N, C-alpha and C positions, 0 to 999 in steps of 0.2 A: 041362441048361441052366445050372445053377448052376456045375458044374465048368467048362463052357466059358467062362463069364464070369470065373471066377477065373483061368483060363489066360490070357485076354486081358489082364486087369489085370496079371498077373505079367510077361507079355511086354512090356507098355508100360513097366513099371518097369525092366526090363532095358535096353530101348531108350533110355530116358531116362538111365539111369546111364552107358551106353556113350557117348551123345552128350555128356554132361557131362564124362566123362573125356577125350574128344577135344578138348573146348573148353578144356582146361587144359594147362599145360606146367610143367616144373620150372624155377624161377628159381634160379640158383646165386649164392651170395654167398661171395666169398673175402675174408676180413678179415685185414689186416696192420697193422703199426704205421704204415704210410703211408696207410692208409685202406681203403675197400672197393672191390672189383671185382665188378660184377654181370655175369652171363653166361647164355646159353642154350646148350643142346646140341642137335645136329641129329638129326632123326628118321631120316634116311637113313644114320646110322652107329649102328645100334641096339646093337651089341655094346659099343661104347665108351660110349655114353650110359648104358646100363643099369649097366655096371660102375662108372662114375664116381658115379652116384647111389647105388648100394649102398655104396660106400666112404664117401661123404659122410654118408649117413644113419647109418652105424655109427660115425661120428666118427673114422674111421681116418686121415683126412687131417690132423686137428688135431695141432698141434705138429710137423708136418713143415716143411721150410724151402724157400725158393727157393734152392737150393744151387748153381746154375750160372747166372751172370749175365754177359751179353755186351752191352754198350751198342751200340745200332743194329743189334741182331740179335734176341735173344730172352731171356726169363727162364724158367728151368726149375725145377720143384719137384715136390712130392708123392711123395717116396720113402717110401711106406708100408712096404714090405717091409724096407727097410734099417732104418727106425725100429724095426720089430718084431723085428729080429734074424734074419730069414730068410736063409739062405745064398744068395748071388747066383745060383748054379746052379739054385735051386729057385723063383726068382721067376716067377710066372705071366705068361703073355703072351696077347695077343688077336690074332685074325686081322685082317689089314689090311682097311680099309674105305676105300680110296683112291678119290677121285672127282674128275673134271675140274670138277665144280661148285664144289668147295671148294679155294681156293688160299690161299697164305700172305700175305694182306693183313694190315696192322697190326691187332692185336686178335684175330686168329684163335687158337683153342686147338687144339693138336695133340698127338699122342702121341709121346713119345720112344721110341727103339728102338735095338737094336744094329745095326751095319753090315752091309752086304750080304754081306761075305765069310763071316760066320758066321750070317747071317740072310737068306738069299736070298728068303724068302717075305715079307719086310718086316713081320713080326709086331711088334705094339706091346708095349712094356712094360706090365704090368698095372696100373700106378698112376701112373707119372711122366708129366707133361704139361709143355708149354711154351706161353707166350703170346708171339706174334710182336710185335717192335718194328720192326726193319728201317729202310729208307730209301726215298725215292722213286726210281722208274725210269721213264725215257722209253721210248716204244714200241719203238724200234729195239733198244735194249739188252735190254728185257724179252723180246722175241719171238725173239731169236737163240739158236739151239742152239749154245752156245759149244764144247762138246766136239767136235761134228760140224764146226764151222767151223775149229777149230784143226787137225783132221786133214785137212780139205780144203785148207787154205792150203798145206801142204807139197806136196800133190799138184799144186796149181795152179802153184806156183812152179817146177815142173819143166818147164812148158810154155814155149814161146817168148813167148807173150803175158803170162807171169807174171814176166818178168825185171825189169821196173821195180819191181814189188811186192817182189820178192826183195831188191833193192838197198836199198829204203827200209826194209824189215823188218829187215835186218841192221844198218843204221845206227842205227835207234831202239833195237834190242836192245843193241848195243854201248854206247850212251850211257845205257842203263838208263832210258829214257823210256817206261815201261810203259803209262802212261795214253794217251800219244800212239799207242803201238803198238796198243792196244785200239781206239782211235778209227779208226785206219787199217784194221784188219781189218773193223770194222763198216761202214765206208764201201765196202768191196769185197765185202761179203757177197753181194749179189744178183748181181753180175757173176760171182763164183766159182760160185754155185749154177747160174746159166744155162750157163756154160761146161762145167761138169762134169755137168750135168743131174741134180743132187741137191737134196734139201730141206735147208735150213739154218735153218729157223724152227720155233718152237713155237707151238701153237695156243692163243690166248686169245680170250675174247669181248671185244667192245668195252667192256662194263661192267668187266671185269677189268683191261683196259688202263687205263681211266680211274681205277679205284681205286688201281692201283699208282702212277700218276702223282701223284694227289692225296693219298693216305694213306700210301703206302709199304708195304714188306713185305720178304719174303725169298724171291724167286721161285726161287732155285736149289734149294729144298727141295720145290717143287711136284711132285706126282705120285709122290713117293718116301715120304712120310709121311702118316699119316691125320690129316686136319683134321676135328675133330668138334664144334667149338663156336665161339662168338663172344662177345667182350666187348661188353656193351651200354652200360656206363658204368664209368668208373674207369680210362680209358687214361692219365690223368695219374699214377695210382698205379703202373701198369706202367712208365712213364717214370722215376719216382722209384726204383723197384727197380732198373731197368737202370742208373741213374746211381750206384748204391752203389759205394764203393771196394772193390776185390776183390784177393785174392791167388790167382793161378791160377784165376780165374773164380769163386771162392767169396767171397761178401760177408764183409768183415772183421767186421761186426756182423751176426749172424744175422737173417734176415727170416723169421719164423715165420708160419704161416697157420692159420686156422680156416675150414673149409668147411662151409656149410650149404646145404640145398636146401628149397624150399617150392613147393607147387603153386599156380599163379596163373593167372587167366584169360588166354588168349592175346590177347584184345582189350585187356586192361589192359596187357600187355607191349607190344603194338603202339603203344598210345596214350602210355604213359609213356616208352618208350625209342625210339620211331620205327622199331622193327624190323618188317620186312614178311615174314610167313611165306610160303614158296613155295606155289603152288597145287597141291593134290594132284591127281595124274593118275589 
């Protein structure tokens, strides 16, 4: 009987510890000379989350830089292995954890990677990450599959019904009015899709469409790179880094970072930062 009681007590302790662990999350702090960025990492990208936490806890991000900065696009940093002198061909990579739930809204954190020509599996760099800045997008522009539309336009212009579009396309191209040309193609998107019986749109949720319109982002990267975290506060710091004067995308004055993580109650994170954790299924 005593052994059974002890087992029950031990079991309750384990359950309590497990519940407590699930009730907390890692709060990331990225400190720069422009201020602090607070962020969380997503549970459904566990490879990236665990790797980032391990690097941060070991202090390996510290003294790395935001070494690639493009205003209205993104700021990239965290080159741990370059700082440590590891040859580029030996840099570790992570398996892609690309999800339609996570898109490149302003403030999202994603993993840098090599291009598809040498990295068809879209594996992520084992340390480098970027924070999205971007710009606002209206629904028509956001939801259009531009590579598919550009290909379809030339097919459509071979048809008799496409001759007017062909004339206008040629005129705008010769006058180098590329914004007007883009607007023309967007206005004809649905007509072209119906005529050729093809899909020329990308699928976004109403919430994602709203976020891109109100917050901005870089949608052309969606579903190609792993988005694994989100800035909770400090977007003004991201904007300041993005505004740094650069030479070939490298800030003229280095922007160093120090990265720390601490376990914090999820309820506290929700209350303090207004973040809403997804409901577990």
